[in-house]
Structure formats: C-alpha cells, structure tokens
N, C-alpha and C positions, 0 to 999 in steps of 0.2 A: 721739859721733854726735848726743844729743839736744842738745848743746851749739851743734854744728855746724849745727843747724836752727835754734836759737834766734837764732844770729846773720843766716842766710841770710834768716827772717822780718824780721829790725829792718831790713835791705838795702834789702826789696821796698817796707816799707813807706815807711821814708824816700823812695825813688825813686820811688814813683808818685804817693802822695798829698803830695810835697814838704811833706810836715812837717820843723817846724824838727829841726833835730838834737836827738837826746837822747842819752843816753850808753847806750850796751848794757846798765849794769848796772841802768838804768832798765826797761826791759822784760826783762830777765831776772828782775828783782824779780814781774815779773807771770805767772812760770812759776813753777808749781809741781813742784819734783822729786818730792816725794811722793804728786802728783796726777795720773798720766799718763794719764788720760781727759778730765780739764780744758783740758789741754794739747792734747789732737788738737783737740776742739771748737772751742778760740780758732782752731786753726790752718785750721779747716773755714770759719769765720766770714769771716777775712781772705780767704780763696781765693774764695770766694763775693760778696763786696766785689771782688774783683780783674775777676772776670768777668762780671759786671751788665752793662755797656756791650755785649758781645758780644751776651748773649740779646738787648738791647733792639733790638740794631741788626738784628738774623734778623727780630725780631719786624715792625720797622720797615718793611723790605722785602718780606716776604708781605705784609702789608697793604698796603704801595704796589701790587704786583703786580696784587691782587686786587680795587683801587681803582675806580670808577667812571672812566669814559675821560672828559676834558676837552674840550671842542672846539676848546679854542686849541692845544690840543697834539695833536692828530691829524694827521698828515700824511699818510695813503692809508689808503682804506676799499676793502675787498674784500669783496663780496656775491656770493653763491652761492646759484643759486634750487634749490629741489627736485629739479629736472630736471638740474640740473649745470651750468647755464648760468652765466658768470662776469661780474663787471662792478665793472671798475676804475676807483675813484674817487682821485684825486689831490688834493691842497689846493692846488696851484700852480694848478691850474685852475679862476676862478673861480666857474664853475657847479658842478663837483664838491665847492668847499670850501663850498658856501651846503648843498648837498645832504647832505655829511657833518655840516655843521653841525645841522642839521634833524633826523639821526637822534639826535646827540647828546642834542638838546633833547626826545626822544620819551621816551628812556632817563630824561631828570631827571624828566620829568612823571608816567613810570610808578609804580605803588605796588609795594611789596614784597608778597610772598605766603609763605605759610609753607612751600610746596611749589607745582611745577608741577599743576594738575589732571587726575587720571588718565586722560582721555580722550586728553588729547595726548601721554602717555607714550609713547615708542616710534614717534609719527609723525614724518611728513617736518618740515622744517623749513629758513628761511633761516637761511645759514652766513654772520654778520658779522665780517670780523677788521679790525681797529681797530688800526693801526700808530703808536706815536708815536717818540720819539727813542733810549727806551731798552726799550721792550716791545712784545709783540703779544696784544692782547686779543682772545678769541672769543668774540661771542654767538651765541646760538638761539634765534632768533625763530619763533615759530608764529603762522601769518596763516592766516586762511581768510577765504573770501568775503563772512562775517559779521564787520566791524566790532567787534562789542560781546565777541567773543571772541579777545581777542588777547594773547598772553604773550612773553615773553623770559625767558631765562638765562643772567645774565653771566659772566665772568669766573672769577668764584669758587663757581658751583653757586647762587648763589641767586636765586629765581622774580620775576617783576615782572609783574603788569597793566597794558598798554599801555590809554591813553587811549581811546574810541571817536573822537575828532576826530582823535587822532594815525593811531590804524589805517584811519579810514577817507580820511586823506592818503596814505598807503603805498597803498593798495589801488588806488591815482589813478594810481600810477608805472609805467613801464617794467618797475621790477623785480618786479611782481607781476602780470606778464602772464599768466604760467604758471596762474594761479589762474583765468582765465576760459576758458570754451568756445568763446566769442566770437570769442578772437583769433586762433584758428586756421583760417586762409584756406580757402575752400571748395576742395576736391580733386576736378581733374577726373583723371576714368579711362578710359583707353583700351586695350581688350583685356586688362583686367586689369592695366595700367600706368599709376603716377600720372605727371600731366604737371605741371612746375612750369611758373606763369607767366612768360613772358616779360617783360612789367610788367604793375605792380597797384598799386591804392591801394587803403588796406583801413581802417575806422575801426571800434570797437568801444566798446561801453558799460561806462562802469565802476559800480561800487556808488555811486557818489556821483551814479551820473545824468549825468555827464560823459561825452563822446564822445573818446576819444584816437584819434589817429593810428596806423597800425602799422607799425612801420619795420621794417629789415633783413630782407624778404621772399626767400629763395631763390628767385632768375629764372633762368631759363633751363633746358633740357633738351638731351640730347644729340641735336645737329643732324642727324645722317646716320642715327639710330635708323631703322628703318623698323617702324614699329605695324601689326601684322596685327590687321584685322577682318572676322570670320568674317562672311559672308552678308548685309552691309550697312554702312553707315555710321552709325556710333553714337557718340553721346556720354555719359558718367555723369558727373554732378555729385551730391554729397555734400548739397549744398544747390542746389535746383533755382534758377538765374537768373532774373529776373524778365524782362531780354531778352537775347537772343543773337544774334549772327549769323556765317555760316559762309564762309569766301572760299577757295577751291580752285582752285590750279593746277595744270596737267598740262605739265611741262615747258616753263615759264614763260607760259603760256597759262591766262587765266583760264575756267575751264570752268564756275565755278558763285561767286554773289554773293548770298544771300539770307538769310533766317530760316533759325535752324536748323528749324525745324519744317515747311519745307518741302522736307528735303534730299531724300525719297523719290523727289521727281521728277528728282535727277541721274542719271546714268548714268556709272558710276564702276568698273565689270565689270573686276575686273586689273590696274586702273592703281595706279602708284606715284604717290602725289600730296602737293603741298606745301598743309599747311591752315594757317588763321587763324582762332582762333574768340575775337570779342568778347564778354564776356559784363558783363552788369550786374546788381548786386541794390539795390535801391531803399531810400532812407532812408524807413521808416514809424513809426508811433508804437508798433507791435506788436513791431518788431524792436531786436534787442541789436546789430546791426551791420549794415555796407553799405559798399560798393565795386564795384569795377570790375576787369577783368582782362583781359589779353592772352596769349592760349596760341598757339603754334606747333611742328609737328611734322610729319614724315611719317609717311602712314598708303598701306597696300595692302588694297582691297576683297578678301577670298577667298570666291569665292563655292563652292558644292558642287562637288565633282567631280565631272566628267562623262566616260565613256568610250564610244568607238564605232568601227566598224571602218573602214576603208577599203574592204574589199569582204566581203559577207556572203555569197556564197557560193563556193566553191574544191572543185578536185579531192583525194584523197588524194596526196601528194607535193608540195602547193603551202606556200605561206607567207599569210600576213594580217599588215597594218600597224594595231596597237591605239593608237589616239592619246586622249591624259588633258588635258583642261583642269581648268584652276583646281588645280593640283599643285604646291606649291612644294617638295615632297621626292619624287622616284621612289621613292626605296629603300624609304618606307612604304608601297609599294602590297604588297598580299598578291592572289595569284591562287588559282583551284581553278577543277578544269576534271571536268565529265561529260558523258560518259566520259571518266576520266583519261587525255587526251593526254602524260604521261609526258615532258611541258616545261614549265618554268618560265620567262616571259619576263621579260627584263631591260630596265626602260625606261631610259630617258636624256633627260635635258633638252633640247628641240628649239625654242630661241627660248621663245615664251609656250608652250609645248606639252610634254608627254612622250611617248614615242613607243617602244613595241616591237613586234617583230617576232614572229610566235606560226605557227610550222611544223606541219603535219598529217603526220603521217611516210606512207610512201607503202603501209605495211600497214595502215592505218585502214580499217575495215569499217561502221562506223556511217554513219548519215544525218545528224547533228548534231552540235554540240557546246554543251553551256551554260557559257559562261566569265563565274567570277563575281569582279570587280574590288571591292577592299576598299580604302577611305583614309578615315582619320580616321571618321566619322561615315556617310560614303557606304558604300552597298553596293550593285552594280549588275550583275545580269546581262545578259550579251551573247550572243545565239544566231547559230553560224556554220553555216551549212548546208554538206554534204559531199556534191558529187555524183558518186557509186560511178564508177570507172574500170577497167578491163580492163589491166592490163598481160600484152604478150606473150614469147617465148620466144625462144632462139638459143642457140647453141653456139659455143663459143672452140677452135679449136684450135690452140694455143701448143704449141710444141714441149715435151717433156717436161723434156727437160733445163732451159728458161725458166723453167717452173713448178716444180721442186725448188727453184732456185737463188732466185728473186724471193718466191717463197711459203714461204721456212726460217721455223722459228721466229725465228732470229737478223735474214732480214731485215725479217721483219712486227714485232720489237722496235723494231729500228733506226728504222722508219718511224713506229711510235707514238711513239717519246722524242722527236721529233724536232719531230711536229706536236701531238700532244694538247695540249700546253699552250696552244697556239694555236685551241683550240676552245672556250676560257672566256675569249678576251680580243678588246677590239674596240675601234675608234674609235667615241665615244660623238655623233659628230656624220656624219650622211650624205654620204659624200662624192662617191656616182654623180650622174649628170645625164642624166635621161629614160631612154630604150629602152638594155636592153643589147644587144651584138652579138654575133655568134657567134666565137670566135675565129679564124676565119680570111677573108683577103680573100674577099669577096662575088663576085667575077670568076673564085673556083676553084668556086664551086657552078655558076657560070651556064655554065662550061665542063666541068661535069662532072669536072673534075679534084680535087674534093674532095666527100665526102659524108658522113653520118650512117650507118655501119657497126652500129652496137646503142644505140638510143633508152633515157631514162632510166626506171629502174624495172624493165627487164626481167630476166627469169629468165634467167642465163644458166650453161651446163651445161659445163665443164672437160672437153673430151675427153679427158685423158689420165688424169685422175683420177675423172670423172664427180661431180665435188664441184658442185652450186648454189649460184648466189649470185646476190644484186641488184645491181644495176647502178646506181651511184650517180650516175653523171653520163652524159656522151655520148662516145663513141668514134668519132671520126673519120676516116676514111680518105684520107691524102694522102699524094704523095710526100715522102720526106726533104727537109731543107732550106726549105721553106716557112715564110714569116712568122708565128710566133702572137702574136695582137694580145690587148691587155688587153681584157675585154668592157664596163669602165668605168672611171672615174676610179677611185684609191685608193692603197693605200700597200702595196707590197711586204714583206711579213710574212714570208717564206721564199725562199728562191732557192739550189738546191743540187740536188746526185746523191743519190738514196737508193736502194738496189737494189731494193726492189718497184715504186717506182714512176718511177726512172728521174730525167733532168733534170726538176726537180720548180719550179714558181712556184707560191708563193700570195699574193691581193693583197686586203687587207680593205678593203671599200666601207664601212665605216660599220654602225652598229646591230645587229652579228652577224653580216653577210651578207660571206661572201666567196667567192671563186672561185679553184680551182685548175687546174694546168695538168699535165701529167703525161706522160712518155714522149717528152718530146723529145729532138733530139739536143744540144742547148747552150742556154743562158741567158744574156741581155744585160743582165740587171739585178740590182739589189743591194738587200739590205735594207733597210728605211725609206726608200728610193729611192720619191717621189711619180710616179707614172703618169697619164699620159691614156688615153681611149676611144679605142684603134685603136694604141695606140702598140706597138712591137713588144717584147716581154719574151723571145723566144728563137726558134727554129727547131722543126719539127717532127721527128720521129725514130722510132729504134724500140728507145728503152733501157725496161729495169723489166718489168714483166708485160703484155705485149703480143705481137701476132703479125703483126702487120703494121706499116710506117709511119704514122704521122699524131699523132694526139695526143689524151689524154682531158680531158674538162673537166668538173670537179664544181662544183655551187655548193651553200654550204650556209649553214645558218641555225646559228651555234655549232657542235655536233655533230649536225646532223640535215640530208641530203641533202636539196636542193629543185630541183622541174623550174624546169629555165632556160628552158622555149617560153614561156609568159606574159611574161617578162622581154624577149624581145625585141620583143615587139608592144607591151606597155602601159608597159615599166617598171616602177617600185615603183608602186603606186597608194595613194596618201597619205592622200587622204580620198576 
C-alpha cells in the first residue's frame, strides 16, 4: 500500500507541475521506509502545493465582491430613501449615468473610518444598490440635514466619512427630499379630511440655499365625495396661505367668488356645492418654501338641526307632524316625552327635510306634552298643547252568535296575525294629496242614505256581553252594495276576508298613516295596487263584527288609532 501511494504521488507531481520525467526510483529514494512520519509530512507538503491556486482564487473572489464599485462598471443604481421610496437609475440614460458617476466619485472622495459613529448606529439610512455585470453591492448612507456629519458603510462593512462638499451636493438632489420638512406641500383639511391639490407648484430651500422645485405631487381627490361642513364653510391649512380665493357653484351657477376672508357673507345653508380654492404662499427671505395650488371638491354646509311642529295644539286622539331641518340621517334622531306618550316617532327623509307623525292617544288626559329631540350636538324641547275632549258612549246590539263568532279567540288571533305586521311598516314618502274624504259618496250623506252611527273614540257597550270597548274609528250606516272609496292616494297593503273585520282593505298613505275599511261585502283591489283619492275599493256590507249594513273606517298612525275628522277639513298639516 505504501508503495502504491509513492507511485501515485510521483504521477501527480509529474502531471501537475510538468516536471521532467524522473524515474520512479529517484522518488522512491526520497522516501524513507524506516521513517513514516517524514513520509507523511512530505505528502502533506505536496498536497498544499496542489491546492494553493484554489485558496488564492477564493480569496481573490471575496476581495473582488467587497471591492469598491467603479463608475465605468455600474450598469444600474437603485436608491431607497428612509421613507421607502425608490429611485431607479440606469446607465443607458445619460442623466442617470452622470448621477451614478457622481455617487461613485463621492465614494472615492470619502475617508475610511474605524467604525460608524455610535449615534448613527441603528438609525435610518439610504440604501444604494450598485449593479455591475457580475455582482450587486449594497451601501448604506447616513445623511442628515447637516452635511458635516455624513457617512456610509460599503458592501464589506467598512465605514467611510463623506466629504462635506459631496454631502451638501447630495442634499440638494431630489433623493434627499425626505430630509426636509419644507418639501411637504401645505395640507388643506375640510371637515377633518385632507384635500389633495388639483394643480400645484412648490419650491423648497435646500441646505445649500438653493431652491428646488417639488415634483411628482399627488394631485386630485375623489370628485364625487361630498365633504360635510358643520355650521359654516371653513378651510383649514396647516400653513396659512398669503392669498386665498374661493369660487363656489351651486348646480353650475356661481354663487360666490371672492376672498376666503369674506366667505361669511355667502348664504350656503344646506346646499351641496362645488368649491374651487386658489391659494398662494409668497417667496420671502424668512421662508424656506413657496408656491401655489388649486383645490377642487364638493361640500355641504350642515347647520344645526332644528325641529318644529305643524300644529302646536291638538285634541286627544289626533296627531301632529314634526319636521326636522339640517338632518342627514333621520335614524340618528332620538326622542323622549314628558309625560310619556308611549310612542316613538319614526322619521323619514322628505326632500330637504325629515318628518315624522306623532299621535296622542285618545286616552291622554294631560294638558301638554314636552317632546325632546336630540340629533348630534343639538337637543331641542318642543311643547305640544293638548285640549281636553269628552267622548260619548253608545251601545252595540249585535246578535250574540255574531259576537261569539267574530270576537272568538281564533278570530281575533287570525286578525292580529294578518294585520299586526302592517302596524310597524310604511312608505317613507307622503302619498296623500290635500284633504282626506269620507269613505262614501257625498250624495249619500246629502240624501240621508248614509250617516255616522258611532263616532271615533266613543265608549261602546256590547249588549250581548256587557263588554265595553273604545271605538277606534268611524261606523257608517249605509245600505249594502254602496261603493266604498279610498280616503286619499296610497298603496293597498291588505285586501281580503277576516272573521273579525269581514271583507277588509288597508291603504298605506305614507309616514305611518293608514286607513282601514272593514265590514264590506266585497273588495275590488289587490295588495300592492296604487289607488287614488275617491277610487272604489269595495262595496258596503254586513260582514264581520257588525250589526247593520255599512262600513267601519279606522285611521291609524302605525299602531295608534287617530281621529279622521280634522283630516277631512285640513288634511295633514305639515308646517
């Protein structure tokens, strides 16, 4: 084995070093068979000689990777500022190539340091990635607004101090913009939201005293967004302009064009307006920036909410309309009453207003109600006076079998199952027009062929059972087969037969106001059908809980029965 090893070593030496052929015996004489340690050392020496070129190659590669970049070899430079913004420079572009060369020269002018100054360790830096044909070199540059304290760390981790002249030159470039507060364009805020300029120009001062134009400004805002202004038109700049004008258009018509300082003279209540703001910041010796900008946006002036009643005095069993101005979200209105009327109004948007109907139950005995409305920062008390009213009484002589059938537990349950869901829903739009009419043709009343048998709110005693109830509507006496008319415009929400109410039609007039027509002999309308005031919806009859031919008409505001008498004369008093 030892002999084989000696022969192998001979062949390696001959082939690698191209030495003249020597006899194997000559090499053999160099090995001492009686001294193995000597032989091992000789072999190691040979191996070291063989692998020295590899060691040298590796060392040269590492040195080359960490070697300073040369401007002639840089094909691309990517700069990332501390804020994360990237700048791509390609040597194929003449301007970029010159910039790359200037940064390489900056490196060459710098002085090597033992280490990066302690105050800079762990602070933000500019990352420069130099690309050559065979490698990428990442340098870290530590610049501040003070050019006398600028450093960089090269690809190999060595620290260098940048000359003040080179650092000052860098601070005047666009790449150093993030180091200056003065590069931030003045912010216009409307109702807590920033508005970007539509067009702008801006110049800021660098360390060297030069003024540099600000480029790539983010321009424009969401054109359809309407900015809500509470109480008055107001603009807020973080840097007040030296000159500012405002032009305001309402549906294409200019309603204001003057200095912002005079805007208080403009009447802009509740309008959605188009706004153009022109602002200027002048160049002066004590300013490190100047420029101008044009801002465009939509706005709406939100004045404090105001609540008022359509009527200030009613009787028990009647209702009032409450109107709110300057309310964008009616669902945000809260309500309280003293004494408690047991009803919470539901507001609907009606054009530029919000409206709700508020009924006072027929059993109310107080002289007034204090109603408190709250919306946003506004809380307003409204007083409604109540005129006491006496309600009469009468008897109901229905047959005991009719009473038993129509007022049975099953009949009442079926009635409530069908109609209760209708008590909480309504069109948000007033569908009625003008005064309401009675449910029968006027000629019938003129000829005494029809008349009110029991009026609204009466105490009615059922003769067969001695039970007393309050009449929630108006009971008309009229012969069978007479046309029953819609009291006003609306939408049919129920049409059908129920044991308790007989043939029944319910019409929704909007804002919670409905009319109910019961005890008819037949109906001739369908659910979801639109009807007009005076249109036939069925014929009088004697079905359900009744004792005579006719029709029972009830008016409700949601689940509260209300008296229809004032509706026949005045309609719904809105304002």
